[in-house]
C-alpha positions as CSV (number, residue, x, y, z in Angstrom):
1,M,30.6,92.2,29.3
2,S,32.3,91.6,32.6
3,S,34.1,88.3,33.1
4,V,33.8,88.6,36.9
5,L,31.1,86.3,38.2
6,P,29.2,87.2,41.3
7,K,30.1,85.1,44.4
8,G,26.8,83.3,44.3
9,Q,27.3,82.2,40.7
10,Q,30.9,81.0,41.2
11,T,31.6,77.3,41.4
12,A,33.2,75.9,44.5
13,Y,36.5,75.4,42.6
14,Q,36.5,79.1,41.6
15,R,35.7,80.2,45.1
16,W,38.5,78.0,46.5
17,E,41.0,79.1,44.0
18,L,40.4,82.8,44.5
19,T,40.4,82.4,48.2
20,S,43.5,80.3,48.2
21,F,45.3,82.8,46.0
22,G,44.3,85.7,48.3
23,D,45.5,83.7,51.3
24,A,48.8,83.1,49.6
25,R,49.3,86.7,48.8
26,A,48.5,87.7,52.4
27,S,50.9,85.1,53.7
28,Q,53.6,86.4,51.4
29,V,53.0,89.9,52.6
30,E,53.1,88.8,56.2
31,K,56.4,86.9,55.6
32,Q,57.9,90.0,53.9
33,N,56.8,92.1,56.9
34,E,58.4,89.6,59.2
35,V,61.6,89.7,57.2
36,S,61.5,93.4,57.4
37,R,61.0,93.3,61.1
38,I,63.9,90.9,61.6
39,A,66.1,92.9,59.3
40,Q,65.3,96.1,61.2
41,A,65.9,94.3,64.5
42,E,69.3,93.1,63.2
43,I,70.1,96.6,62.0
44,N,69.1,98.0,65.4
45,A,71.2,95.4,67.1
46,I,74.2,96.2,64.9
47,K,73.7,99.9,65.6
48,E,73.4,99.2,69.4
49,Q,76.5,97.1,69.2
50,A,78.4,99.8,67.3
51,R,77.3,102.3,69.9
52,N,78.4,100.1,72.7
53,E,81.7,99.3,71.1
54,A,82.3,103.0,70.4
55,Y,81.4,103.8,74.0
56,A,83.7,101.1,75.3
57,E,86.5,102.3,73.1
58,G,86.0,105.9,74.2
59,Y,85.8,104.9,77.8
60,K,89.0,102.8,77.4
61,E,90.8,105.7,75.8
62,A,89.6,108.1,78.3
63,Y,90.5,105.7,81.2
64,Q,93.9,105.2,79.7
65,A,94.4,108.9,79.3
66,G,93.3,109.5,82.8
67,F,95.4,106.7,84.1
68,N,98.5,108.0,82.3
69,E,97.8,111.5,83.5
70,G,97.3,110.3,87.0
71,Q,100.4,108.1,86.8
72,Q,102.5,111.1,85.7
73,A,101.1,113.2,88.4
74,G,101.7,110.5,91.0
75,Y,105.2,110.0,89.7
76,A,105.9,113.8,89.8
77,E,104.6,113.9,93.4
78,M,106.7,110.9,94.4
79,Q,109.8,112.6,92.9
80,E,109.1,115.7,94.9
81,Q,108.6,113.7,98.1
82,A,111.9,111.9,97.4
83,R,113.8,115.1,96.8
84,T,112.4,116.5,100.0
85,L,113.3,113.4,101.9
86,I,116.8,113.3,100.5
87,S,117.3,117.0,101.4
88,H,116.1,116.2,104.9
89,I,118.5,113.2,105.2
90,E,121.4,115.3,103.9
91,G,120.7,118.0,106.5
92,L,120.6,115.4,109.2
93,A,123.8,113.9,108.0
94,Q,125.6,117.3,107.9
95,Q,124.2,118.0,111.4
96,F,125.4,114.6,112.7
97,Q,128.8,115.2,111.1
98,G,129.1,118.6,112.8
99,Q,128.2,117.1,116.1
100,L,130.6,114.2,115.5
101,N,133.4,116.7,114.8
102,L,132.6,118.7,117.9
103,A,132.6,115.5,119.9
104,H,136.0,114.6,118.5
105,E,137.3,118.0,119.5
106,V,135.8,117.9,123.0
107,V,137.0,114.3,123.6
108,G,140.4,115.2,122.1
109,D,140.8,118.2,124.4
110,E,139.5,116.2,127.4
111,L,142.0,113.4,126.7
112,L,144.8,116.0,126.3
113,Q,144.0,117.6,129.6
114,L,143.8,114.2,131.2
115,A,147.2,113.3,129.8
116,I,148.7,116.6,131.0
117,S,147.2,116.0,134.5
118,L,148.6,112.5,134.6
119,A,152.0,113.7,133.4
120,S,152.0,116.4,136.1
121,S,151.2,113.9,138.8
122,M,153.8,111.5,137.5
123,T,156.4,114.3,137.5
124,K,155.6,115.3,141.0
125,K,155.7,111.7,142.1
126,H,159.1,111.2,140.4
127,F,160.4,114.2,142.3
128,E,159.2,112.9,145.6
129,L,161.0,109.6,144.9
130,A,164.1,111.4,143.6
131,P,164.4,114.8,145.3
132,E,168.1,114.9,144.4
133,S,167.1,115.7,140.8
134,I,166.8,119.3,141.9
135,T,170.5,119.6,141.4
136,T,170.1,118.7,137.7
137,I,167.3,121.4,137.4
138,V,169.6,124.0,138.9
139,Q,172.5,123.1,136.6
140,E,170.2,123.2,133.5
141,A,168.9,126.6,134.6
142,I,172.5,128.0,135.0
143,A,173.4,126.6,131.6
144,L,170.8,129.0,130.0
145,L,172.7,132.1,131.2
146,P,174.8,133.7,128.5
147,S,177.3,134.7,131.2
148,I,177.5,134.7,135.0
149,Q,177.5,138.1,136.5
150,Q,177.5,139.1,140.1
151,P,175.5,139.0,142.1
152,A,174.6,135.4,141.2
153,Q,171.7,134.2,143.3
154,I,169.7,130.9,143.4
155,F,166.3,130.8,145.1
156,L,164.9,127.4,146.1
157,H,162.2,125.8,148.3
158,P,163.7,125.4,151.8
159,E,163.7,121.6,151.5
160,D,165.3,121.7,148.1
161,L,167.8,124.3,149.4
162,D,169.0,121.8,152.0
163,L,169.5,119.1,149.4
164,V,171.4,121.4,147.1
165,K,173.7,122.6,149.9
166,E,174.3,119.0,150.8
167,L,175.0,117.8,147.2
168,A,176.4,120.7,145.3
169,S,177.1,123.7,147.6
170,A,180.9,123.4,147.3
171,T,180.8,123.6,143.5
172,L,178.2,126.4,143.4
173,E,179.9,128.6,146.1
174,K,183.2,128.1,144.3
175,D,181.6,129.6,141.1
176,G,180.3,132.5,143.1
177,W,176.7,131.4,143.6
178,R,174.7,132.2,146.7
179,L,171.7,130.2,147.8
180,F,168.5,131.6,149.3
181,P,165.3,130.0,150.5
182,D,161.9,131.0,148.9
183,H,159.0,129.8,151.0
184,Q,156.5,130.6,148.2
185,M,158.2,128.4,145.7
186,T,156.9,124.9,144.9
187,R,159.4,122.0,145.3
188,G,161.1,120.9,142.2
189,G,162.0,124.3,140.8
190,C,164.3,127.3,141.2
191,R,164.8,130.9,140.2
192,I,168.2,132.3,139.2
193,E,168.9,136.0,139.3
194,T,172.1,137.8,138.1
195,G,173.0,141.4,137.5
196,Q,171.3,141.4,134.0
197,N,169.3,138.1,133.7
198,V,166.5,136.2,135.4
199,I,166.0,132.5,134.7
200,D,162.5,131.3,135.8
201,A,162.9,127.6,136.3
202,T,160.1,127.2,138.8
203,Y,158.0,124.1,138.5
204,E,154.9,126.0,137.3
205,T,156.7,127.9,134.5
206,R,158.5,124.8,133.2
207,W,155.3,122.8,133.3
208,N,153.3,125.5,131.5
209,R,155.9,125.6,128.7
210,L,155.8,121.8,128.4
211,T,152.0,121.8,128.1
212,E,151.9,124.6,125.6
213,N,154.4,122.7,123.4
214,L,152.3,119.6,123.8
215,I,149.1,121.3,122.8
216,G,150.8,123.0,119.9
217,V,152.1,119.7,118.6
218,T,148.6,118.1,119.0
219,H,146.8,120.8,117.1
220,T,149.4,120.8,114.3
221,A,148.9,117.0,113.9
222,E,145.1,117.5,113.7
223,L,145.6,120.1,110.9
224,V,147.8,117.7,108.9
């Protein structure tokens, strides 16, 4: 015999008790479902957080790797630019040094020529102030001869010839010298001719020898 009473035969207490029990079970199931939903949401949140962290870490590593690679590439490019710049500067420095050396040579030669020109002017001026020095020039030229052989002739500018005759003709004629004018000769020089020798003591020849010696000494000093 069934112990379950039809709903119409149940007492109010019995109906309330059964209903209350059923409601309790439904509430419990609902709470369990809610817990499950919360737990699932937390799990999903944890997964999402893990994915985000993994993405962020991967992005950071990729960014750092890209940064390092870009930094190395930039550094290499800067080094190459620096080498190119240094090479260019060195080329300019060498070119400048070459131009500087050339300028020194040009200026040195110009100064030397200026000094020679000034010395020539001073020499001519000195002779104009002391024309009697022609006798010293003649005596020095005679001293260069190994021996005096006849005919012994001295050629001078006409004005210098007059001075030599006035100052030293007695001595020269005594030694057998004969004096002759040379209208093409520059004042301040002479030419001596003997039977076997010619002494060119003209102003131009003596001055050329002097300047050659001066230039030679200057170049030697530059090499040292």
